[in-house]
KEPALUM-977054 format. One record per residue (C-alpha): residue in three letters; residue number from 1; z, y, x. Coordinates in steps of 0.2 Angstrom, whole numbers, padded with zeros to 4 digits. Example, Ala and Ser with C-alpha at 12.3 -4.5 7.8 and 13.67 -1.06 7.14 Angstrom:
<kolse><type>ALA</type><seq>1</seq><zz>0039</zz><yy>-0022</yy><xx>0062</xx></kolse>
<kolse><type>SER</type><seq>2</seq><zz>0036</zz><yy>-0005</yy><xx>0068</xx></kolse>
end
This chain:
<kolse><type>MET</type><seq>1</seq><zz>-0019</zz><yy>-0007</yy><xx>0081</xx></kolse>
<kolse><type>TYR</type><seq>2</seq><zz>-0021</zz><yy>-0001</yy><xx>0063</xx></kolse>
<kolse><type>ASP</type><seq>3</seq><zz>-0035</zz><yy>-0008</yy><xx>0051</xx></kolse>
<kolse><type>VAL</type><seq>4</seq><zz>-0040</zz><yy>-0002</yy><xx>0034</xx></kolse>
<kolse><type>GLU</type><seq>5</seq><zz>-0042</zz><yy>-0022</yy><xx>0030</xx></kolse>
<kolse><type>VAL</type><seq>6</seq><zz>-0028</zz><yy>-0035</yy><xx>0025</xx></kolse>
<kolse><type>ASP</type><seq>7</seq><zz>-0022</zz><yy>-0046</yy><xx>0039</xx></kolse>
<kolse><type>PRO</type><seq>8</seq><zz>-0027</zz><yy>-0063</yy><xx>0034</xx></kolse>
<kolse><type>ASN</type><seq>9</seq><zz>-0011</zz><yy>-0071</yy><xx>0043</xx></kolse>
<kolse><type>GLN</type><seq>10</seq><zz>0001</zz><yy>-0059</yy><xx>0035</xx></kolse>
<kolse><type>LEU</type><seq>11</seq><zz>-0007</zz><yy>-0061</yy><xx>0018</xx></kolse>
<kolse><type>LYS</type><seq>12</seq><zz>-0006</zz><yy>-0080</yy><xx>0019</xx></kolse>
<kolse><type>LYS</type><seq>13</seq><zz>0013</zz><yy>-0076</yy><xx>0022</xx></kolse>
<kolse><type>PHE</type><seq>14</seq><zz>0013</zz><yy>-0064</yy><xx>0007</xx></kolse>
<kolse><type>THR</type><seq>15</seq><zz>0007</zz><yy>-0077</yy><xx>-0003</xx></kolse>
<kolse><type>LYS</type><seq>16</seq><zz>0019</zz><yy>-0090</yy><xx>0000</xx></kolse>
<kolse><type>ASN</type><seq>17</seq><zz>0033</zz><yy>-0075</yy><xx>-0008</xx></kolse>
<kolse><type>ILE</type><seq>18</seq><zz>0024</zz><yy>-0075</yy><xx>-0024</xx></kolse>
<kolse><type>GLU</type><seq>19</seq><zz>0037</zz><yy>-0081</yy><xx>-0034</xx></kolse>
<kolse><type>GLN</type><seq>20</seq><zz>0048</zz><yy>-0065</yy><xx>-0030</xx></kolse>
<kolse><type>GLY</type><seq>21</seq><zz>0050</zz><yy>-0052</yy><xx>-0043</xx></kolse>
<kolse><type>GLU</type><seq>22</seq><zz>0046</zz><yy>-0032</yy><xx>-0041</xx></kolse>
<kolse><type>PHE</type><seq>23</seq><zz>0042</zz><yy>-0026</yy><xx>-0025</xx></kolse>
<kolse><type>LYS</type><seq>24</seq><zz>0038</zz><yy>-0008</yy><xx>-0018</xx></kolse>
<kolse><type>MET</type><seq>25</seq><zz>0023</zz><yy>-0007</yy><xx>-0005</xx></kolse>
<kolse><type>LEU</type><seq>26</seq><zz>0024</zz><yy>0007</yy><xx>0007</xx></kolse>
<kolse><type>ASN</type><seq>27</seq><zz>0007</zz><yy>0014</yy><xx>0012</xx></kolse>
<kolse><type>LEU</type><seq>28</seq><zz>0004</zz><yy>0025</yy><xx>0026</xx></kolse>
<kolse><type>LEU</type><seq>29</seq><zz>-0014</zz><yy>0033</yy><xx>0027</xx></kolse>
<kolse><type>LYS</type><seq>30</seq><zz>-0023</zz><yy>0043</yy><xx>0040</xx></kolse>
<kolse><type>PHE</type><seq>31</seq><zz>-0038</zz><yy>0050</yy><xx>0033</xx></kolse>
<kolse><type>LYS</type><seq>32</seq><zz>-0056</zz><yy>0051</yy><xx>0040</xx></kolse>
<kolse><type>LYS</type><seq>33</seq><zz>-0059</zz><yy>0069</yy><xx>0047</xx></kolse>
<kolse><type>ASP</type><seq>34</seq><zz>-0076</zz><yy>0069</yy><xx>0036</xx></kolse>
<kolse><type>GLY</type><seq>35</seq><zz>-0074</zz><yy>0067</yy><xx>0017</xx></kolse>
<kolse><type>GLY</type><seq>36</seq><zz>-0058</zz><yy>0056</yy><xx>0019</xx></kolse>
<kolse><type>LYS</type><seq>37</seq><zz>-0046</zz><yy>0066</yy><xx>0007</xx></kolse>
<kolse><type>GLU</type><seq>38</seq><zz>-0061</zz><yy>0068</yy><xx>-0007</xx></kolse>
<kolse><type>ASN</type><seq>39</seq><zz>-0065</zz><yy>0049</yy><xx>-0005</xx></kolse>
<kolse><type>TYR</type><seq>40</seq><zz>-0047</zz><yy>0044</yy><xx>-0007</xx></kolse>
<kolse><type>ALA</type><seq>41</seq><zz>-0046</zz><yy>0056</yy><xx>-0020</xx></kolse>
<kolse><type>ARG</type><seq>42</seq><zz>-0061</zz><yy>0046</yy><xx>-0029</xx></kolse>
<kolse><type>TYR</type><seq>43</seq><zz>-0053</zz><yy>0029</yy><xx>-0024</xx></kolse>
<kolse><type>LEU</type><seq>44</seq><zz>-0037</zz><yy>0034</yy><xx>-0033</xx></kolse>
<kolse><type>ALA</type><seq>45</seq><zz>-0047</zz><yy>0039</yy><xx>-0049</xx></kolse>
<kolse><type>GLU</type><seq>46</seq><zz>-0058</zz><yy>0024</yy><xx>-0048</xx></kolse>
<kolse><type>SER</type><seq>47</seq><zz>-0044</zz><yy>0009</yy><xx>-0044</xx></kolse>
<kolse><type>GLY</type><seq>48</seq><zz>-0031</zz><yy>0018</yy><xx>-0055</xx></kolse>
<kolse><type>PRO</type><seq>49</seq><zz>-0036</zz><yy>0007</yy><xx>-0071</xx></kolse>
<kolse><type>PHE</type><seq>50</seq><zz>-0034</zz><yy>-0008</yy><xx>-0062</xx></kolse>
<kolse><type>ALA</type><seq>51</seq><zz>-0019</zz><yy>-0005</yy><xx>-0054</xx></kolse>
<kolse><type>LYS</type><seq>52</seq><zz>-0010</zz><yy>0001</yy><xx>-0071</xx></kolse>
<kolse><type>ALA</type><seq>53</seq><zz>-0017</zz><yy>-0016</yy><xx>-0080</xx></kolse>
<kolse><type>VAL</type><seq>54</seq><zz>-0006</zz><yy>-0026</yy><xx>-0067</xx></kolse>
<kolse><type>GLY</type><seq>55</seq><zz>0008</zz><yy>-0015</yy><xx>-0069</xx></kolse>
<kolse><type>ALA</type><seq>56</seq><zz>0008</zz><yy>-0006</yy><xx>-0053</xx></kolse>
<kolse><type>SER</type><seq>57</seq><zz>0013</zz><yy>0013</yy><xx>-0053</xx></kolse>
<kolse><type>VAL</type><seq>58</seq><zz>0015</zz><yy>0026</yy><xx>-0038</xx></kolse>
<kolse><type>GLU</type><seq>59</seq><zz>0035</zz><yy>0030</yy><xx>-0037</xx></kolse>
<kolse><type>TYR</type><seq>60</seq><zz>0033</zz><yy>0041</yy><xx>-0024</xx></kolse>
<kolse><type>LEU</type><seq>61</seq><zz>0019</zz><yy>0052</yy><xx>-0016</xx></kolse>
<kolse><type>GLY</type><seq>62</seq><zz>0023</zz><yy>0064</yy><xx>0000</xx></kolse>
<kolse><type>ILE</type><seq>63</seq><zz>0013</zz><yy>0074</yy><xx>0013</xx></kolse>
<kolse><type>PRO</type><seq>64</seq><zz>0021</zz><yy>0070</yy><xx>0028</xx></kolse>
<kolse><type>LYS</type><seq>65</seq><zz>0027</zz><yy>0084</yy><xx>0038</xx></kolse>
<kolse><type>GLU</type><seq>66</seq><zz>0038</zz><yy>0086</yy><xx>0054</xx></kolse>
<kolse><type>LEU</type><seq>67</seq><zz>0037</zz><yy>0070</yy><xx>0064</xx></kolse>
<kolse><type>LEU</type><seq>68</seq><zz>0053</zz><yy>0068</yy><xx>0071</xx></kolse>
<kolse><type>THR</type><seq>69</seq><zz>0053</zz><yy>0052</yy><xx>0079</xx></kolse>
<kolse><type>GLY</type><seq>70</seq><zz>0037</zz><yy>0041</yy><xx>0084</xx></kolse>
<kolse><type>LYS</type><seq>71</seq><zz>0020</zz><yy>0044</yy><xx>0090</xx></kolse>
<kolse><type>GLU</type><seq>72</seq><zz>0010</zz><yy>0042</yy><xx>0074</xx></kolse>
<kolse><type>ASP</type><seq>73</seq><zz>0004</zz><yy>0055</yy><xx>0063</xx></kolse>
<kolse><type>TRP</type><seq>74</seq><zz>0000</zz><yy>0052</yy><xx>0045</xx></kolse>
<kolse><type>ASP</type><seq>75</seq><zz>-0008</zz><yy>0061</yy><xx>0030</xx></kolse>
<kolse><type>LEU</type><seq>76</seq><zz>-0002</zz><yy>0053</yy><xx>0016</xx></kolse>
<kolse><type>LEU</type><seq>77</seq><zz>0015</zz><yy>0041</yy><xx>0011</xx></kolse>
<kolse><type>LEU</type><seq>78</seq><zz>0014</zz><yy>0032</yy><xx>-0004</xx></kolse>
<kolse><type>LEU</type><seq>79</seq><zz>0028</zz><yy>0020</yy><xx>-0013</xx></kolse>
<kolse><type>VAL</type><seq>80</seq><zz>0020</zz><yy>0010</yy><xx>-0025</xx></kolse>
<kolse><type>ASN</type><seq>81</seq><zz>0029</zz><yy>-0001</yy><xx>-0036</xx></kolse>
<kolse><type>TYR</type><seq>82</seq><zz>0022</zz><yy>-0018</yy><xx>-0042</xx></kolse>
<kolse><type>PRO</type><seq>83</seq><zz>0028</zz><yy>-0029</yy><xx>-0055</xx></kolse>
<kolse><type>SER</type><seq>84</seq><zz>0026</zz><yy>-0046</yy><xx>-0043</xx></kolse>
<kolse><type>ARG</type><seq>85</seq><zz>0016</zz><yy>-0051</yy><xx>-0030</xx></kolse>
<kolse><type>LYS</type><seq>86</seq><zz>0004</zz><yy>-0061</yy><xx>-0039</xx></kolse>
<kolse><type>ALA</type><seq>87</seq><zz>0001</zz><yy>-0043</yy><xx>-0048</xx></kolse>
<kolse><type>PHE</type><seq>88</seq><zz>-0004</zz><yy>-0037</yy><xx>-0031</xx></kolse>
<kolse><type>LEU</type><seq>89</seq><zz>-0016</zz><yy>-0051</yy><xx>-0027</xx></kolse>
<kolse><type>ASP</type><seq>90</seq><zz>-0022</zz><yy>-0052</yy><xx>-0044</xx></kolse>
<kolse><type>LEU</type><seq>91</seq><zz>-0027</zz><yy>-0032</yy><xx>-0041</xx></kolse>
<kolse><type>ILE</type><seq>92</seq><zz>-0034</zz><yy>-0035</yy><xx>-0024</xx></kolse>
<kolse><type>THR</type><seq>93</seq><zz>-0046</zz><yy>-0048</yy><xx>-0030</xx></kolse>
<kolse><type>ASN</type><seq>94</seq><zz>-0052</zz><yy>-0040</yy><xx>-0046</xx></kolse>
<kolse><type>PRO</type><seq>95</seq><zz>-0072</zz><yy>-0037</yy><xx>-0044</xx></kolse>
<kolse><type>GLY</type><seq>96</seq><zz>-0069</zz><yy>-0020</yy><xx>-0052</xx></kolse>
<kolse><type>TYR</type><seq>97</seq><zz>-0055</zz><yy>-0015</yy><xx>-0041</xx></kolse>
<kolse><type>LEU</type><seq>98</seq><zz>-0065</zz><yy>-0021</yy><xx>-0026</xx></kolse>
<kolse><type>LYS</type><seq>99</seq><zz>-0081</zz><yy>-0009</yy><xx>-0031</xx></kolse>
<kolse><type>ALA</type><seq>100</seq><zz>-0068</zz><yy>0005</yy><xx>-0030</xx></kolse>
<kolse><type>HIS</type><seq>101</seq><zz>-0060</zz><yy>-0001</yy><xx>-0015</xx></kolse>
<kolse><type>GLU</type><seq>102</seq><zz>-0076</zz><yy>0004</yy><xx>-0006</xx></kolse>
<kolse><type>TRP</type><seq>103</seq><zz>-0071</zz><yy>0022</yy><xx>-0008</xx></kolse>
<kolse><type>ARG</type><seq>104</seq><zz>-0056</zz><yy>0019</yy><xx>0001</xx></kolse>
<kolse><type>LYS</type><seq>105</seq><zz>-0064</zz><yy>0011</yy><xx>0016</xx></kolse>
<kolse><type>LYS</type><seq>106</seq><zz>-0075</zz><yy>0027</yy><xx>0017</xx></kolse>
<kolse><type>ALA</type><seq>107</seq><zz>-0059</zz><yy>0038</yy><xx>0015</xx></kolse>
<kolse><type>VAL</type><seq>108</seq><zz>-0046</zz><yy>0029</yy><xx>0028</xx></kolse>
<kolse><type>GLU</type><seq>109</seq><zz>-0046</zz><yy>0028</yy><xx>0047</xx></kolse>
<kolse><type>ARG</type><seq>110</seq><zz>-0031</zz><yy>0019</yy><xx>0049</xx></kolse>
<kolse><type>ALA</type><seq>111</seq><zz>-0016</zz><yy>0012</yy><xx>0037</xx></kolse>
<kolse><type>VAL</type><seq>112</seq><zz>0000</zz><yy>0003</yy><xx>0037</xx></kolse>
<kolse><type>LEU</type><seq>113</seq><zz>0004</zz><yy>-0007</yy><xx>0019</xx></kolse>
<kolse><type>TYR</type><seq>114</seq><zz>0021</zz><yy>-0013</yy><xx>0021</xx></kolse>
<kolse><type>PRO</type><seq>115</seq><zz>0028</zz><yy>-0026</yy><xx>0005</xx></kolse>
<kolse><type>THR</type><seq>116</seq><zz>0047</zz><yy>-0022</yy><xx>0004</xx></kolse>
<kolse><type>THR</type><seq>117</seq><zz>0060</zz><yy>-0032</yy><xx>-0004</xx></kolse>
<kolse><type>PRO</type><seq>118</seq><zz>0072</zz><yy>-0024</yy><xx>-0014</xx></kolse>
<kolse><type>SER</type><seq>119</seq><zz>0091</zz><yy>-0024</yy><xx>-0006</xx></kolse>
<kolse><type>THR</type><seq>120</seq><zz>0107</zz><yy>-0015</yy><xx>-0008</xx></kolse>
<kolse><type>PRO</type><seq>121</seq><zz>0116</zz><yy>-0009</yy><xx>0008</xx></kolse>
<kolse><type>PRO</type><seq>122</seq><zz>0129</zz><yy>-0020</yy><xx>0009</xx></kolse>
<kolse><type>GLU</type><seq>123</seq><zz>0117</zz><yy>-0035</yy><xx>0007</xx></kolse>
<kolse><type>TYR</type><seq>124</seq><zz>0106</zz><yy>-0028</yy><xx>0022</xx></kolse>
<kolse><type>ILE</type><seq>125</seq><zz>0121</zz><yy>-0025</yy><xx>0031</xx></kolse>
<kolse><type>LYS</type><seq>126</seq><zz>0127</zz><yy>-0045</yy><xx>0029</xx></kolse>
<kolse><type>SER</type><seq>127</seq><zz>0110</zz><yy>-0050</yy><xx>0033</xx></kolse>
<kolse><type>LEU</type><seq>128</seq><zz>0112</zz><yy>-0042</yy><xx>0051</xx></kolse>
<kolse><type>LEU</type><seq>129</seq><zz>0128</zz><yy>-0050</yy><xx>0055</xx></kolse>
end
């Protein structure tokens, strides 16, 4: 099940990692049929200054095309760079951002937000052993 709100249990785990440095947030988004794309564009425009203020930046934005595996289709994929988990928490608790976030709620049918920890392939492979 997907939701557009942050899962409180996962957010609690996220906050425990607050001392970790820079990370990338994978965003997978499915827009509502009526006005979803337009409302998301407004969300980006209104939330952008707040994201920039905490040091966040969009590293990659792509429109998913052929679905080679899996069963879920998405309308937009974003990789957003944050300087820290604290920066993300500062963003999502900012009253101005929360006002802009209302446009996201109007836009998104379902979403996945997945924070990732930087790793190099050798470290990753070692962690599997």
